[in-house]
N, C-alpha and C positions, 0 to 999 in steps of 0.2 A: 619817650613819649608814650602815653597810655592810649589805647584805641578807645573810641567812644562807645562801642558796643563790644562786650567780651563776655565769655563764660567765666564764672568763678567756680573753682573746685576747692572745696574746704575739707581739710583733713584734720581729724582730731587724734591727738597723740598724748598718751599719759606716759610720763617718764618717772620711773622710781629709782632714785639713786641716793644713797646716804652720804656719799662723799661730795661736799659742797663744791670743790674745785672741779671734779669730774662732771657734776651736774651742770655747772655753768658752761663748761666746755661743750657738752653735748647739746645744751639748749642753744647756744650761740651758733653751732654748726647746723642744727636742724632749721633754725629760723632763716639762716642765710641761704640754705638750699631750697626751701619751700616758698618763701615770701617773694615771688617774682612773677614777671609776665613772660609767657613764651607762646608764640603762634596764636595770639588772640585769646589765650587762656590766662586768667589770673589765679595763681595758686596762693592759698591762704592756709596757714598752719595755726590751729588752736592747740597750744601746747600747755599742758598742766603738769606741773612737777610735784613730786611727793618725796619725802625723805625716807619713808618706810612703806612696806607693803600694806601694813595695818591702816595707815593713813589713806592709802589709795583704795582699799576694798570698798568703803561706802559709796565711792563715786563711780564704781563699775556699772551702776544702773544707768549712767549717762551713755553707755555703749560707745566707747572710743573705738576708732578705726584700728588703732595700733596701741599696744602697751609694750614699752621698752623697759625691761627689768635689769637691774644690776645683777650680774652673774653670781656674785658672792652673797646676795641676800638670802 
């Protein structure tokens, strides 16, 4: 049950991963970990996925909180 009054913490994450299977796995795990309630705080994840670093670059002006990069890109 969700409390009537709660604080929402929103985290913006950019994920850059060229492997579709790995991208889906990371997306699912991040969403499960962050979209939850805990001690009156609602955590919300804004996840934006990109298949290349070049596709991500124009969006960096949005100033994400975290950028997760594929190690081999």
